[in-house]
C-alpha positions in Angstrom: -150.0 97.4 25.1 -149.7 96.7 21.4 -152.2 94.4 19.9 -150.8 91.0 19.1 -149.6 90.7 15.6 -149.6 94.4 15.0 -146.3 96.3 14.8 -145.9 99.6 16.7 -144.5 101.0 13.5 -147.4 100.7 11.2 -145.5 100.8 7.9 -148.6 101.0 5.7 -150.5 103.6 7.6 -149.3 106.5 5.4 -149.2 104.6 2.1 -151.1 106.5 -0.6 -151.8 105.6 -4.2 -151.7 108.5 -6.6 -154.4 107.2 -9.0 -156.5 104.8 -7.0 -159.1 104.4 -9.8 -156.4 103.4 -12.4 -154.8 101.0 -9.9 -158.1 99.4 -9.1 -158.7 98.8 -12.8 -155.4 97.0 -13.1 -156.2 94.9 -10.0 -159.6 93.9 -11.4 -158.0 92.7 -14.7 -155.6 90.5 -12.8 -158.2 88.9 -10.5 -158.6 85.1 -10.8 -162.2 84.4 -11.7 -162.3 80.6 -11.2 -164.6 78.6 -13.5 -163.9 78.7 -17.2 -160.3 79.8 -16.7 -158.0 77.7 -18.9 -154.2 78.0 -18.8 -152.8 79.2 -22.1 -149.2 80.2 -22.6 -148.8 83.5 -24.3 -147.7 83.4 -27.9 -143.9 84.0 -28.4 -143.3 87.4 -30.0 -139.6 86.7 -30.4 -138.1 83.4 -31.5 -134.7 82.0 -32.4 -133.9 79.6 -35.2 -132.2 76.3 -34.2 -130.6 75.3 -37.5 -128.6 78.5 -37.9 -126.3 78.0 -40.9 -128.5 75.3 -42.6 -131.6 77.5 -42.4 -129.9 80.3 -44.5 -129.9 77.9 -47.4 -133.5 76.7 -47.2 -136.2 78.7 -45.4 -138.2 75.5 -44.9 -135.5 74.3 -42.5 -136.2 77.1 -40.0 -137.0 75.6 -36.6 -138.0 78.2 -34.1 -137.7 78.2 -30.3 -139.6 80.8 -28.2 -137.7 83.6 -26.6 -140.0 86.4 -25.4 -143.8 86.9 -24.9 -145.8 90.0 -24.4 -144.8 91.9 -21.2 -141.6 89.9 -20.7 -138.1 91.1 -20.1 -134.8 89.8 -21.7 -131.4 90.4 -20.1 -128.4 90.4 -22.6 -125.1 90.6 -20.7 -121.5 90.1 -21.5 -118.0 91.5 -21.3 -117.2 94.8 -23.0 -117.0 94.7 -26.8 -118.9 91.4 -26.9 -121.8 92.5 -29.2 -124.5 92.9 -26.5 -125.9 95.9 -28.2 -125.5 94.2 -31.5 -127.7 91.2 -30.4 -130.4 93.7 -29.2 -130.0 95.5 -32.6 -130.4 92.3 -34.5 -133.7 91.6 -32.6 -134.8 95.2 -33.3 -134.0 94.8 -37.0 -136.1 91.7 -37.1 -139.0 93.6 -35.5 -138.6 96.3 -38.3 -137.9 93.9 -41.1 -141.5 93.5 -42.4 -140.4 92.7 -45.9 -138.8 89.5 -44.7 -141.5 88.2 -42.4 -139.9 89.8 -39.4 -136.7 87.8 -39.7 -133.1 88.9 -39.4 -130.5 86.2 -39.4 -131.7 83.7 -36.7 -134.1 86.0 -34.9 -137.8 86.3 -35.8 -140.3 88.8 -34.4 -144.1 88.1 -34.5 -145.1 91.4 -32.9 -147.9 93.4 -34.4 -146.1 95.6 -37.0 -148.1 98.7 -35.9 -146.8 98.7 -32.4 -144.3 101.2 -31.3 -140.6 100.3 -30.8 -138.3 102.5 -28.6 -134.6 102.4 -28.2 -132.9 104.4 -25.3 -129.1 104.5 -25.4 -127.3 105.6 -22.2 -123.7 104.7 -22.9 -122.4 105.4 -26.5 -121.3 108.7 -27.8 -123.7 110.4 -30.2 -121.7 109.4 -33.3 -121.6 105.8 -32.1 -125.3 105.9 -31.3 -126.1 107.3 -34.8 -123.9 104.6 -36.4 -125.8 101.8 -34.5 -129.1 103.2 -35.6 -128.1 103.6 -39.2 -126.9 99.9 -39.1 -130.3 98.8 -37.7 -132.0 100.6 -40.6 -129.6 98.8 -43.1 -130.1 95.4 -41.5 -133.9 95.9 -41.6 -133.7 96.9 -45.3 -134.9 100.4 -44.5 -133.6 103.8 -45.7 -135.1 105.8 -42.8 -136.8 105.1 -39.5 -140.5 104.0 -39.9 -143.1 106.0 -38.0 -143.3 103.4 -35.2 -139.6 103.5 -34.4 -138.2 106.0 -31.9 -134.5 106.0 -30.9 -132.9 108.4 -28.4 -129.4 109.0 -27.0 -129.5 109.9 -23.3 -125.7 110.4 -22.8 -126.2 114.2 -22.6 -128.1 113.8 -19.4 -125.7 113.1 -16.5 -128.1 112.5 -13.7 -129.8 109.0 -13.9 -133.0 110.6 -12.5 -133.0 112.9 -15.5 -132.5 110.0 -17.9 -135.5 108.2 -16.4 -137.6 111.4 -16.5 -136.9 111.7 -20.2 -137.9 108.1 -20.8 -141.1 108.6 -19.0 -141.7 111.9 -20.9 -141.3 110.0 -24.2 -143.7 107.3 -23.1 -146.3 109.8 -21.9 -146.1 112.4 -24.7 -145.6 110.1 -27.7 -147.2 106.8 -26.8 -148.9 106.0 -23.5 -151.3 108.9 -23.5 -151.7 108.8 -27.3 -154.8 108.9 -29.4 -157.8 107.1 -28.1 -160.9 105.8 -29.9 -164.4 106.8 -29.0 -164.5 104.0 -26.3 -161.5 105.4 -24.6 -159.1 102.6 -25.7 -155.7 103.4 -27.1 -155.5 103.2 -30.8 -153.3 100.2 -31.9 -150.7 102.4 -33.5 -150.1 104.2 -30.1 -149.4 101.0 -28.2 -145.9 100.0 -27.2 -144.5 96.6 -28.3 -140.8 96.8 -27.5 -138.4 99.0 -25.4 -134.6 98.5 -25.5 -132.6 99.9 -22.6 -128.9 100.0 -23.6 -127.3 100.0 -20.9 -129.7 99.7 -18.0 -127.1 100.2 -15.2 -126.8 103.9 -16.3 -130.3 104.5 -15.0 -129.1 104.3 -11.4 -126.4 106.3 -9.7 -125.0 103.2 -8.0 -125.6 99.8 -9.4 -125.0 98.3 -5.9 -127.6 100.5 -4.2 -130.4 98.2 -3.4 -133.0 101.0 -2.9 -132.2 102.6 -6.2 -132.3 99.3 -8.0 -135.6 98.2 -6.4 -137.2 101.6 -7.3 -136.0 101.3 -10.9 -137.4 97.8 -11.4 -140.7 98.8 -9.7 -141.0 101.5 -12.3 -140.1 99.2 -15.2 -142.5 96.5 -13.9 -145.3 99.1 -13.8 -144.6 100.1 -17.4 -144.7 96.5 -18.5 -147.9 95.8 -16.6 -149.7 98.8 -18.0 -148.5 98.6 -21.6 -147.7 94.9 -22.1 -144.4 95.9 -23.7 -141.4 93.6 -24.0 -138.2 95.1 -22.6 -134.6 94.2 -23.6 -131.9 95.2 -21.1 -128.2 95.1 -21.8 -125.7 95.0 -19.0 -122.0 94.3 -18.4 -120.6 91.3 -16.6 -118.2 91.2 -13.7 -114.5 91.2 -14.6 -113.8 88.0 -12.7 -116.8 85.8 -13.7 -119.8 85.7 -16.0 -122.3 87.1 -13.6 -124.1 90.4 -14.5 -122.5 93.2 -12.6 -123.7 94.6 -9.3 -126.9 94.3 -7.3 -128.7 95.4 -10.4 -127.4 92.3 -12.2 -128.6 90.0 -9.5 -132.0 91.8 -9.5 -132.3 91.4 -13.3 -131.5 87.6 -13.1 -134.5 87.3 -10.8 -136.8 89.6 -12.7 -136.0 88.9 -16.4 -137.9 86.2 -18.2 -134.8 85.2 -20.1 -131.0 85.7 -20.2 -128.6 85.7 -23.2 -124.9 85.7 -22.5 -122.3 87.0 -25.0 -118.6 86.2 -24.6 -115.4 85.8 -26.6 -112.7 83.3 -26.0 -109.8 85.0 -24.1 -109.4 88.8 -24.0 -109.3 89.4 -27.7 -111.8 92.1 -28.9 -111.9 90.7 -32.4 -113.3 87.4 -33.7 -116.7 85.8 -33.4 -118.8 86.1 -30.2 -120.3 83.0 -28.5 -124.0 83.5 -27.7 -125.8 81.2 -25.4 -129.2 81.1 -23.7 -128.9 80.8 -19.9 -132.5 80.5 -18.9 -136.1 81.0 -20.2 -138.9 81.4 -17.8 -141.5 81.8 -20.6 -141.9 78.0 -21.0 -139.8 77.8 -24.1 -136.7 75.6 -24.7 -133.3 77.0 -24.6 -131.9 77.7 -28.0 -128.6 76.1 -29.1 -125.5 78.3 -28.7 -124.2 80.0 -31.8 -121.4 82.3 -33.0 -122.0 85.7 -34.5 -119.6 88.1 -36.2 -119.6 90.9 -38.8 -119.3 90.3 -42.5 -117.3 92.5 -44.8 -120.3 94.9 -45.3 -120.7 95.3 -41.5 -123.7 93.1 -41.2 -123.9 90.8 -38.1 -124.2 87.2 -39.3 -124.3 83.7 -37.8 -120.9 82.0 -38.5 -120.1 78.3 -38.6 -117.5 78.0 -35.9 -116.7 75.0 -33.7 -118.5 75.7 -30.4 -116.4 72.9 -28.7 -113.4 75.2 -29.0 -114.9 77.7 -26.5 -114.9 75.5 -23.3 
């Protein structure tokens, strides 16, 4: 007779942890120690300006609202051709724009400038990918990628597992197992600050396969926990509504610390994109909606449109 409260199918009997010592170290760091513990919200490493157009005229008018903290994830979703990748690129340009206090348009990055930034593209053709990366360099005021920036196109890898393997390979070879000091700690230059996954649904064979989606987010969560990196994910929306597509979209709504939605009025692929902040679980206020479009030189800029015309 089975013991009360114990299942015949002992699910955890055969569970093994590959590196128990490393896992125990992570567990010890996360233990609540009681006395002397004071709640302190993490500093925001990405912020968004509230005054938008006015701030461009006077830097003293910048009024920042928090967007992302260390180890947090941001979902950027929208319909096709609604500048999802561009918003991620604007944030990346801010992180690289050290000559302008980490500011690009209305985005500001307070991340340690020595930390590594990675961009993995899964969707665009190689020429499109190269164009995007060249634009990021231009927007950041750079002529070539700095030593802490690594961007890769993964479109040549058809199998999502192979894409994930290559991402992990980069993390392992370039960064995570990088140079260590004499105490065994990773040297600051080898730590990861930001990863952009554009588009994340290409990292699973079926965006509606719950097992695949759960495994992917378990892996991403482990990377975030071990490195403290921020992660920006882009994803498409359903055709009939503004929800992020598939089971993967629902999972991301639950897992992400914040969500930015990008949409245009009607079906037109031209004209400004309406950007709004859906939620922020990092304790920061939602930023005010704004419009973004390209100027004549191909730079994304905040434009002064009437938001009331959208809805």
